[in-house]
C-alpha positions in Angstrom: 0.0 0.0 0.0 1.3 3.5 -0.9 0.4 6.9 0.5 -2.7 8.5 -1.2 -2.5 11.6 -3.2 -3.6 14.8 -1.3 -5.5 17.4 -3.3 -4.3 21.0 -3.2 -7.9 22.0 -2.1 -7.3 20.2 1.2 -8.0 23.3 3.5 -11.4 24.0 1.9 -12.3 20.3 2.1 -11.2 20.0 5.7 -13.0 23.2 6.8 -16.3 21.8 5.5 -15.6 18.2 6.6 -14.9 19.2 10.2 -18.3 20.8 10.5 -19.9 17.4 10.1 -19.7 14.3 12.5 -16.4 12.5 12.0 -17.6 9.0 13.0 -14.0 7.9 13.7 -13.2 5.2 16.1 -11.3 6.4 19.2 -7.9 4.9 20.0 -7.9 1.7 22.0 -7.2 3.3 25.4 -9.7 6.1 25.1 -12.5 4.7 27.3 -10.1 3.8 30.1 -8.5 7.3 30.2 -11.9 8.9 30.1 -13.0 6.9 33.1 -9.7 7.4 35.0 -9.6 11.2 34.5 -13.1 12.5 34.4 -11.9 16.0 35.5 -8.9 16.1 33.1 -7.4 19.6 32.7 -8.6 21.3 29.4 -5.8 22.0 26.9 -5.4 22.5 23.1 -2.8 22.1 20.5 -2.5 23.5 17.0 -2.2 21.0 14.1 -0.5 23.3 11.6 -0.8 22.6 7.8 1.5 24.4 5.4 2.1 24.2 1.6 5.5 23.7 0.1 5.8 25.4 -3.3 9.1 24.0 -4.6 11.1 20.8 -4.1 13.9 20.8 -1.6 17.5 19.8 -2.0 16.9 16.5 -0.2 14.0 15.3 -2.4 11.5 17.3 -0.2 8.2 17.2 -2.1 5.9 19.9 -3.2 2.6 19.7 -1.4 1.1 19.7 2.1 3.3 19.4 5.1 2.5 19.3 8.8 4.5 21.4 11.3 5.7 20.1 14.7 8.0 21.3 17.5 10.7 19.5 19.4 10.4 20.2 23.1 13.4 21.4 25.1 15.0 19.4 27.9 13.9 22.2 30.3 10.2 21.5 30.2 8.6 19.6 33.0 7.1 16.7 30.9 7.8 15.0 27.6 11.3 16.4 27.4 12.9 16.3 23.9 9.7 14.8 22.3 8.1 15.8 19.0 4.8 17.7 19.7 2.3 20.1 18.3 2.5 23.6 19.7 0.0 24.0 22.5 -0.7 23.7 26.2 -3.3 24.0 29.0 -6.2 26.4 28.7 -5.9 29.7 30.6 -8.9 31.3 32.3 -9.0 34.1 29.8 -9.0 31.8 26.7 -12.3 32.0 24.8 -12.2 28.5 23.4 -9.8 25.8 22.2 -8.8 27.7 19.2 -7.9 30.7 21.4 -5.7 28.4 23.5 -4.0 26.9 20.5 -3.3 30.2 18.9 -1.9 31.8 22.1 0.3 28.8 22.8 1.6 28.8 19.3 2.6 32.5 19.5 4.3 31.8 22.9 6.2 28.7 21.7 7.2 29.5 18.1 6.4 33.1 17.6 3.7 32.8 14.9 1.1 35.5 15.3 -2.6 34.9 15.0 -2.9 36.7 11.7 -0.6 34.1 10.2 -3.0 31.2 11.0 -6.4 30.4 9.6 -8.4 28.0 11.8 -10.1 25.1 9.8 -11.8 23.2 12.6 -11.3 20.7 15.5 -10.4 17.1 15.7 -11.8 14.8 18.5 -10.5 15.6 22.0 -7.9 13.3 23.5 -7.4 12.5 27.2 -3.7 12.0 27.9 -2.2 9.7 30.6 -1.0 12.9 32.3 -4.7 13.9 32.8 -5.2 16.6 30.1 -8.2 16.7 27.8 -6.6 18.1 24.6 -8.5 19.5 21.7 -6.5 19.4 18.5 -7.3 22.5 16.4 -6.4 22.3 12.7 -4.9 25.5 11.3 -3.5 26.6 7.9 -0.3 28.6 8.1 0.0 31.6 5.8 2.6 31.5 3.1 4.7 28.7 1.8 6.9 26.4 3.9 10.0 27.9 2.4 9.1 31.3 4.0 8.1 30.0 7.4 9.9 32.3 10.0 9.6 31.2 13.6 10.9 32.7 16.8 11.4 29.9 19.3 10.8 30.1 23.1 14.2 29.1 24.6 12.4 27.5 27.5 10.0 25.4 25.6 11.0 24.7 22.0 14.3 23.5 20.6 13.3 23.1 17.0 10.5 23.5 14.5 10.3 20.8 11.9 7.9 19.9 9.1 6.9 16.5 7.8 5.3 15.8 4.4 1.7 14.6 4.8 2.4 11.9 2.2 5.2 10.5 4.4 2.9 10.4 7.4 0.3 8.5 5.4 2.8 6.0 4.0 2.5 2.7 5.9 6.2 2.1 5.4 7.0 4.8 7.9 4.2 4.0 10.4 4.6 1.5 13.2 2.2 0.3 15.9 3.5 -1.2 19.1 1.6 -2.7 22.0 2.8 -1.1 25.2 1.5 -0.6 28.8 1.0 2.9 30.1 4.1 4.4 31.7 2.6 4.3 35.2 0.8 1.0 34.8 1.6 -2.1 36.9 3.6 -4.9 35.2 0.5 -7.0 34.6 -1.5 -4.2 33.0 -3.2 -4.5 29.7 -1.2 -3.1 26.8 -2.5 -0.6 24.3 -1.6 0.5 20.8 1.0 3.2 20.5 1.6 4.8 17.1 5.1 5.7 15.8 5.7 7.8 12.7 9.4 7.9 11.6 10.8 10.7 9.6 14.6 10.9 9.1 16.1 11.2 12.6 12.8 12.1 14.2 9.9 10.0 15.6 6.4 11.3 16.2 4.8 9.0 18.9 2.7 9.0 22.0 -0.2 11.4 22.4 0.9 13.5 19.4 0.8 10.5 17.1 -2.5 9.4 18.6 -4.1 12.9 18.0 -2.7 12.7 14.5 -4.6 9.5 13.6 -8.1 11.1 13.0 -6.5 13.7 10.6 -4.8 10.9 8.7 -8.1 9.0 8.5 -9.8 12.1 7.1 -7.0 12.4 4.5 -7.6 8.8 3.4 -11.3 9.6 3.2 -10.6 12.6 0.9 -8.3 10.5 -1.3 -10.9 7.8 -1.9 
């Protein structure tokens, strides 16, 4: 199986599709985390899409890419991991999109007027007791012109991965693993890993990515 082709009209299609019920199955551990953390702390992340206009020197394809951050070793949790920009909801935030936009500005210096919100993916309860809303956004301008100012405390690097690479089964791995704080005899659950060059997207970030990838496969059918 190869990665499906993604149409250039993706943002318009996603904006409309995200207004309708998604009818996507939750990840395997969803019900258990919902029951364990009924009062999970609200949070949001931005899932940033951006268009690449010309091929790169290392066979980097034209088309849609997804932007991630690599967390510093100074943050309290998930040190050094690949993530979407985002964080917990502040009392003054109007909604999940407001949280995602504020956190993106704080972490990588992109202002609100550089981002168009397309909609929301299903919320995800993490094993650290956060209820995260992934907010899909379109970054203005091509990937080649992306100019970020990183928070030295939170972000070591901004990186982009082609959507086609994320959709390619050759770069996707699923492992059965227990939760980090689970007893030795605990039931295992599926953990997704997406490998791109020297980076690996996994854990909660990869889990929140799965509904978007399912929608892209739907679009390509």
